[in-house]
C-alpha positions as CSV (number, residue, x, y, z in Angstrom):
1,X,3.1,5.6,74.8
2,X,4.8,8.8,75.9
3,X,4.2,10.3,72.5
4,X,0.5,9.4,72.5
5,X,0.0,10.7,76.1
6,X,1.7,14.0,75.3
7,X,-0.6,14.4,72.3
8,X,-3.6,13.6,74.3
9,X,-2.8,16.3,76.8
10,X,-2.0,18.9,74.1
11,X,-4.9,18.2,71.8
12,X,-7.8,16.9,74.0
13,X,-9.6,20.2,73.8
14,X,-9.9,20.0,70.1
15,X,-9.4,16.5,69.0
16,X,-11.0,14.5,71.8
17,X,-8.8,11.5,71.1
18,X,-5.4,10.0,71.2
19,X,-4.2,11.6,67.9
20,X,-3.8,15.2,66.8
21,X,-6.8,14.9,64.6
22,X,-7.5,18.5,63.9
23,X,-4.0,19.5,62.8
24,X,-3.5,19.6,59.0
25,X,-1.3,16.7,58.0
26,X,1.2,19.0,56.2
27,X,1.9,20.7,59.6
28,X,3.1,17.4,61.2
29,X,6.5,15.9,61.2
30,X,6.9,13.3,58.5
31,X,8.9,10.1,58.8
32,X,10.7,8.8,55.8
33,X,8.8,5.5,56.0
34,X,6.1,3.6,57.8
35,X,6.7,-0.1,58.8
36,X,3.8,-2.4,58.0
37,X,3.9,-6.0,59.4
38,X,1.6,-8.7,58.2
39,X,1.5,-12.3,56.9
40,X,2.6,-13.4,53.4
41,X,-0.4,-15.6,52.7
42,X,-2.8,-14.8,49.8
43,X,-2.5,-12.4,46.9
44,X,-5.1,-10.0,48.3
45,X,-2.3,-7.8,49.7
46,X,-1.3,-6.8,46.2
47,X,-3.8,-4.0,46.5
48,X,-2.0,-2.7,49.5
49,X,1.6,-3.2,48.2
50,X,1.0,-2.3,44.5
51,X,-1.8,0.2,44.6
52,X,-2.4,1.9,48.0
53,X,1.2,2.2,49.1
54,X,2.4,3.9,45.9
55,X,-0.6,6.3,46.0
56,X,0.1,7.1,49.6
57,X,3.8,7.8,48.9
58,X,2.9,10.0,46.0
59,X,0.5,12.0,48.1
60,X,2.6,12.2,51.3
61,X,6.2,11.5,50.3
62,X,6.3,8.6,52.9
63,X,7.3,5.1,51.8
64,X,5.5,2.1,53.3
65,X,7.9,-0.7,54.0
66,X,6.1,-4.1,54.0
67,X,7.4,-6.9,56.2
68,X,5.3,-9.9,55.2
69,X,6.1,-13.1,57.0
70,X,4.9,-16.7,57.2
71,X,2.0,-17.0,59.7
72,X,4.1,-18.4,62.6
73,X,6.9,-15.9,62.1
74,X,4.4,-13.1,61.8
75,X,2.8,-14.0,65.1
76,X,6.1,-14.5,66.8
77,X,7.5,-11.1,65.5
78,X,4.4,-9.2,66.7
79,X,4.4,-10.9,70.1
80,X,8.0,-10.1,70.6
81,X,7.8,-6.5,69.5
82,X,4.6,-5.6,71.3
83,X,5.7,-7.5,74.4
84,X,8.8,-5.3,74.6
85,X,6.9,-2.1,73.9
86,X,8.8,-1.6,70.7
87,X,8.0,1.3,68.4
88,X,9.3,-0.5,65.4
89,X,5.8,-1.3,63.9
90,X,3.7,1.6,62.6
91,X,0.8,-0.5,61.1
92,X,-0.1,-3.9,62.4
93,X,-2.2,-6.3,60.4
94,X,-3.9,-8.9,62.6
95,X,-6.6,-11.5,62.2
96,X,-9.7,-12.4,64.1
97,X,-8.2,-15.2,66.2
98,X,-5.4,-12.8,67.5
99,X,-7.8,-10.3,69.1
100,X,-7.6,-11.7,72.6
101,X,-3.8,-11.2,73.0
102,X,-3.2,-8.3,70.6
103,X,-6.0,-6.0,71.7
104,X,-4.2,-4.7,74.8
105,X,-1.3,-3.6,72.5
106,X,-3.5,-1.5,70.1
107,X,-4.9,2.0,70.7
108,X,-8.6,2.3,71.0
109,X,-9.7,2.5,67.4
110,X,-12.9,4.3,68.3
111,X,-10.5,7.2,68.8
112,X,-8.7,6.3,65.5
113,X,-12.1,6.3,63.8
114,X,-13.0,9.7,65.2
115,X,-9.7,11.0,63.8
116,X,-10.4,9.5,60.4
117,X,-13.9,10.9,60.2
118,X,-12.7,14.4,61.0
119,X,-10.2,14.1,58.2
120,X,-12.6,12.4,55.8
121,X,-16.3,12.9,56.5
122,X,-17.1,10.6,53.6
123,X,-15.3,7.6,55.2
124,X,-18.7,6.4,56.4
125,X,-18.3,3.9,59.3
126,X,-21.9,2.9,58.8
127,X,-20.9,1.3,55.5
128,X,-18.9,-1.4,57.3
129,X,-21.0,-4.5,57.9
130,X,-22.0,-5.3,61.4
131,X,-20.2,-8.6,61.5
132,X,-16.9,-7.0,60.5
133,X,-17.2,-4.5,63.3
134,X,-17.9,-7.3,65.8
135,X,-14.9,-9.2,64.6
136,X,-12.7,-6.1,65.0
137,X,-13.6,-5.8,68.6
138,X,-12.6,-7.6,71.8
139,X,-14.2,-7.0,75.2
140,X,-16.0,-4.0,73.6
141,X,-12.7,-2.4,72.5
142,X,-12.4,-1.7,68.8
143,X,-8.8,-2.8,68.1
144,X,-8.5,-2.3,64.3
145,X,-10.3,-1.1,61.2
146,X,-11.6,-3.9,59.0
147,X,-9.8,-4.4,55.7
148,X,-10.6,-8.0,54.7
149,X,-13.6,-9.9,56.0
150,X,-14.1,-13.5,54.8
151,X,-17.1,-15.7,55.4
152,X,-18.5,-19.1,54.5
153,X,-21.0,-19.2,51.7
154,X,-22.6,-22.0,49.5
155,X,-21.1,-22.2,46.0
156,X,-22.9,-24.4,43.6
157,X,-23.2,-25.3,39.9
158,X,-26.6,-23.9,39.1
159,X,-27.2,-25.8,35.8
160,X,-26.4,-29.2,37.4
161,X,-28.9,-28.5,40.3
162,X,-31.5,-27.4,37.7
163,X,-30.9,-30.5,35.7
164,X,-31.7,-32.6,38.8
165,X,-34.9,-30.7,39.4
166,X,-33.8,-28.0,41.8
167,X,-34.7,-24.5,40.8
168,X,-32.8,-22.9,43.6
169,X,-30.0,-23.6,46.0
170,X,-30.9,-25.7,49.0
171,X,-32.1,-23.6,51.9
172,X,-32.2,-26.2,54.7
173,X,-30.3,-29.2,55.8
174,X,-33.0,-31.5,54.5
175,X,-33.0,-29.8,51.1
176,X,-29.3,-30.0,50.9
177,X,-29.3,-33.7,51.7
178,X,-31.9,-34.3,49.0
179,X,-30.0,-32.3,46.4
180,X,-26.7,-34.0,47.3
181,X,-28.2,-37.4,46.7
182,X,-29.7,-36.3,43.4
183,X,-26.6,-34.7,41.9
184,X,-24.0,-37.2,43.1
185,X,-22.5,-39.0,40.0
186,X,-19.4,-40.8,41.1
187,X,-16.6,-41.5,40.3
188,X,-16.1,-38.4,38.1
189,X,-18.2,-35.8,39.9
190,X,-19.6,-35.8,43.5
191,X,-22.2,-33.7,45.2
192,X,-20.2,-32.0,47.9
193,X,-16.7,-30.8,48.4
194,X,-15.3,-29.9,51.8
195,X,-12.0,-29.3,53.6
196,X,-11.6,-32.6,55.5
197,X,-7.9,-32.7,56.2
198,X,-7.1,-32.7,59.9
199,X,-5.9,-29.1,60.0
200,X,-6.9,-25.5,60.0
201,X,-9.7,-26.1,57.4
202,X,-11.8,-28.2,59.7
203,X,-13.1,-25.3,61.9
204,X,-14.7,-23.4,58.9
205,X,-15.9,-26.8,57.5
206,X,-18.0,-27.4,60.6
207,X,-18.8,-23.9,61.9
208,X,-21.4,-23.0,59.3
209,X,-23.4,-26.2,59.9
210,X,-23.0,-25.7,63.7
211,X,-24.1,-22.1,63.8
212,X,-27.0,-22.8,61.4
213,X,-28.2,-25.6,63.7
214,X,-28.3,-23.0,66.5
215,X,-25.1,-24.4,68.1
216,X,-22.2,-22.7,69.9
217,X,-18.7,-23.8,70.8
218,X,-18.3,-22.5,74.4
219,X,-18.6,-19.4,76.6
220,X,-15.2,-18.1,77.6
221,X,-16.6,-15.9,80.4
222,X,-18.3,-18.7,82.3
223,X,-16.4,-21.7,81.0
224,X,-19.6,-23.4,79.9
225,X,-19.0,-25.9,77.0
226,X,-21.6,-26.4,74.2
227,X,-19.5,-28.4,71.7
228,X,-21.2,-31.7,72.6
229,X,-24.8,-30.6,73.1
230,X,-27.5,-31.8,70.8
231,X,-27.2,-28.9,68.3
232,X,-23.5,-29.4,67.8
233,X,-23.8,-33.2,67.5
234,X,-26.6,-32.7,64.9
235,X,-24.3,-30.5,62.9
236,X,-21.2,-32.7,62.9
237,X,-23.3,-35.9,62.4
238,X,-25.0,-34.3,59.4
239,X,-21.6,-33.4,57.8
240,X,-20.0,-36.7,58.7
241,X,-22.9,-38.7,57.2
242,X,-22.4,-37.0,53.9
243,X,-18.9,-38.4,53.8
244,X,-19.2,-41.8,55.5
245,X,-22.8,-42.9,55.0
246,X,-24.1,-41.2,51.9
247,X,-20.7,-41.1,50.2
248,X,-21.5,-37.9,48.3
249,X,-18.0,-36.4,48.7
250,X,-14.9,-37.2,46.7
251,X,-13.0,-40.0,48.5
252,X,-10.0,-37.7,48.8
253,X,-11.7,-35.0,50.8
254,X,-9.9,-36.1,54.0
255,X,-6.8,-34.8,52.4
256,X,-8.3,-31.5,51.2
257,X,-7.6,-28.1,52.7
258,X,-7.6,-24.6,51.3
259,X,-5.8,-25.1,48.0
260,X,-7.5,-28.4,47.4
261,X,-11.1,-27.2,47.8
262,X,-10.3,-24.6,45.1
263,X,-8.7,-27.1,42.8
264,X,-11.5,-29.5,43.3
265,X,-14.0,-27.0,42.0
266,X,-11.8,-26.1,39.1
267,X,-11.5,-29.8,38.1
268,X,-15.3,-30.4,38.4
269,X,-15.0,-32.8,41.3
270,X,-18.1,-31.5,43.1
271,X,-21.4,-29.7,42.5
272,X,-21.7,-27.8,45.9
273,X,-19.3,-26.6,48.7
274,X,-19.5,-24.5,51.8
275,X,-16.3,-22.4,51.5
276,X,-14.6,-19.0,51.6
277,X,-16.6,-16.5,49.6
278,X,-13.6,-15.2,47.6
279,X,-12.7,-18.8,46.6
280,X,-15.5,-18.6,44.0
281,X,-13.4,-16.2,42.0
282,X,-10.6,-18.6,41.9
283,X,-12.8,-21.6,41.2
284,X,-14.2,-19.6,38.2
285,X,-10.7,-18.6,37.0
286,X,-11.0,-18.9,33.2
287,X,-7.3,-19.5,32.8
288,X,-7.2,-22.8,34.7
289,X,-10.8,-23.9,35.5
290,X,-12.9,-26.5,33.6
291,X,-16.0,-25.1,35.3
292,X,-15.7,-21.3,34.5
293,X,-19.0,-19.6,34.5
294,X,-20.9,-22.5,36.1
295,X,-20.9,-21.3,39.7
296,X,-23.5,-19.4,41.6
297,X,-23.6,-18.3,45.3
298,X,-26.1,-18.3,48.1
299,X,-26.0,-18.2,51.9
300,X,-25.4,-21.5,53.6
301,X,-28.5,-23.6,54.5
302,X,-30.3,-23.1,57.7
303,X,-31.3,-26.1,59.9
304,X,-35.1,-26.2,59.2
305,X,-35.5,-22.8,57.6
306,X,-33.3,-20.6,55.5
307,X,-33.6,-17.7,57.9
308,X,-31.5,-19.8,60.4
309,X,-28.5,-19.5,58.1
310,X,-25.4,-18.5,60.0
311,X,-21.8,-18.7,59.0
312,X,-18.4,-17.9,60.4
313,X,-16.5,-14.6,59.9
314,X,-12.8,-14.2,59.8
315,X,-10.5,-11.7,58.3
316,X,-7.8,-9.0,58.8
317,X,-7.6,-5.6,60.3
318,X,-5.2,-2.7,60.0
319,X,-4.3,-1.2,63.3
320,X,-2.1,1.4,65.1
321,X,-0.1,-0.1,68.0
322,X,0.1,1.8,71.2
323,X,3.8,2.2,70.8
324,X,3.8,3.5,67.2
325,X,5.9,6.7,66.9
326,X,4.2,7.8,63.7
327,X,0.6,7.2,64.7
328,X,-0.9,10.1,62.8
329,X,0.6,8.9,59.5
330,X,-0.4,5.3,60.3
331,X,-3.9,6.5,60.6
332,X,-3.7,8.3,57.3
333,X,-2.5,5.1,55.5
334,X,-5.3,3.1,57.1
335,X,-7.9,5.8,56.1
336,X,-6.8,5.6,52.5
337,X,-6.6,1.7,52.4
338,X,-10.0,1.3,53.9
339,X,-11.8,4.0,51.9
340,X,-14.5,3.1,49.5
341,X,-12.3,3.9,46.5
342,X,-9.4,1.6,47.4
343,X,-11.6,-1.1,48.9
344,X,-13.4,-1.4,45.5
345,X,-10.0,-1.6,43.8
346,X,-8.9,-4.2,46.3
347,X,-11.8,-6.5,45.4
348,X,-10.6,-6.6,41.8
349,X,-7.2,-7.7,43.3
350,X,-8.6,-10.6,45.3
351,X,-9.7,-9.0,48.5
352,X,-13.0,-9.5,50.4
353,X,-13.9,-6.0,51.6
354,X,-16.0,-5.4,54.7
355,X,-18.0,-2.5,53.2
356,X,-21.6,-3.1,52.2
357,X,-21.5,-0.6,49.3
358,X,-18.5,-2.3,47.8
359,X,-19.8,-5.9,48.1
360,X,-23.2,-4.8,46.7
361,X,-21.6,-2.7,43.8
362,X,-23.5,-3.9,40.7
363,X,-20.3,-4.1,38.6
364,X,-18.7,-6.4,41.2
365,X,-21.8,-8.5,41.6
366,X,-21.9,-9.0,37.8
367,X,-18.2,-9.7,37.5
368,X,-17.6,-12.0,40.5
369,X,-21.1,-13.3,41.5
370,X,-20.4,-13.9,45.2
371,X,-20.0,-10.4,46.8
372,X,-23.8,-9.7,47.6
373,X,-24.1,-13.1,49.1
374,X,-21.0,-12.5,51.2
375,X,-22.5,-9.2,52.4
376,X,-25.6,-11.0,53.7
377,X,-23.5,-13.7,55.4
378,X,-21.2,-11.2,57.1
379,X,-24.1,-9.1,58.4
380,X,-25.3,-12.0,60.6
381,X,-22.1,-14.0,60.9
382,X,-20.2,-15.2,64.0
383,X,-16.5,-14.3,64.3
384,X,-13.9,-16.9,64.9
385,X,-13.3,-17.3,68.7
386,X,-10.6,-14.8,69.7
387,X,-9.7,-15.8,73.3
388,X,-6.0,-16.8,73.6
389,X,-7.0,-20.3,74.7
390,X,-8.9,-21.0,71.5
391,X,-5.7,-22.0,69.6
392,X,-5.2,-24.9,72.0
393,X,-8.9,-25.9,72.1
394,X,-9.1,-25.9,68.3
395,X,-6.4,-28.5,68.0
396,X,-8.5,-31.0,70.0
397,X,-11.6,-30.0,68.0
398,X,-9.7,-30.9,64.8
399,X,-9.1,-34.4,66.1
400,X,-12.8,-34.9,67.0
401,X,-14.1,-33.7,63.6
402,X,-11.5,-35.8,61.8
403,X,-12.6,-38.9,63.8
404,X,-16.2,-38.4,62.8
405,X,-15.4,-37.7,59.1
406,X,-13.4,-40.9,58.9
407,X,-16.1,-43.0,60.6
408,X,-13.9,-43.8,63.6
409,X,-16.4,-42.4,66.1
410,X,-20.0,-41.1,66.0
411,X,-20.3,-37.3,66.3
412,X,-21.5,-37.7,69.9
413,X,-18.6,-39.9,70.9
414,X,-16.1,-37.6,69.2
415,X,-17.5,-34.4,70.6
416,X,-17.9,-35.8,74.1
417,X,-14.1,-36.5,74.0
418,X,-13.5,-33.0,72.8
419,X,-15.6,-31.5,75.6
420,X,-13.7,-33.6,78.2
421,X,-10.4,-32.3,77.0
422,X,-11.7,-28.7,76.8
423,X,-12.7,-28.9,80.5
424,X,-9.2,-29.9,81.5
425,X,-7.7,-27.1,79.3
426,X,-10.1,-24.5,80.7
427,X,-9.4,-25.6,84.2
428,X,-5.7,-25.2,83.8
429,X,-6.3,-21.8,82.2
430,X,-8.4,-20.7,85.2
431,X,-11.5,-20.2,83.0
432,X,-14.9,-21.0,84.7
433,X,-15.4,-23.6,87.3
434,X,-14.3,-26.5,85.1
């Protein structure tokens, strides 16, 4: 903080922000390296480690040292360093669900953005989709620059739907149900794949149905709980009926999570799935997939009209901690990584960029299929809850969803139990009146 405050005092008249934006980069002191901390999940970081970082080093002479850790260790490391006010991290990668606790430790990225736009007028903040900006903010503070924005879309085997008499992807719950019954051909191929394991995949499995039905989870400001209202119950019961009543899902879906939903598509175990947009690339992988070239994408169904389609948004942001001692150079790396040029390259390396121009690039649309659909979904999507209490609440939600998917309880019974537990948790956290 002392470094940033001193710069603010010295440069306020010309830069108007926390960084010395107007000074040429070559006039600034250069460190030997920048320290980047993030998680080690997913190959999408190859664009950062193998493309952007070498280009940055060639241009500036500064090496980027990547510390990529398993999720729990990544979280613990950042909490420990930021809690101590350590200057050991120059670039922090964080995800949507972290925003509530990490935001106080990040500089105001509206000021970072102002610095970037002075250095690079072509950076074009307007090109970033609205949902990605919303996800990068907490209590109206922009706490990072979007690098990866994932969302849920509908992936489907177009020819199999057409063969069953459906010229387009289902746009409503009723159309989806009708199509699912028509294309279900057990035991080899089922209509619908979903992540049904009692784990982290259950939230995205439910969220698109819930948001498209007009539902909400809760209001952290007032403590009001919506998880067991009519809209939420409708969404969960619809999803559970597909598994328990209609039996249009593979019997093993209650063991499926992230890797399994991909493998199920590759093995032709289902015709349709609501899943992460970039997963369509993996499902289509010609090296290992039996279904290469069969998949198309559309937004998830709305409740009674396609215009009601809403999905979840998650993703990762690149950010400058308040305590960073090389903040100007951190900003320069983020500017490069999030530029149109390198975002386009990152998509070829498995990333899901937040820029509309990149997702709608004709070559990417032709090559991958899903990017324009993801752009439409992100624009209206709902970010994963970011309040620090959400991680506790989600554990109870997983239990409720799992009970409904296994037919142990009706959706109403399961979600009433979730709501009761949430009230106790919120009361202990001092949120709302309980």
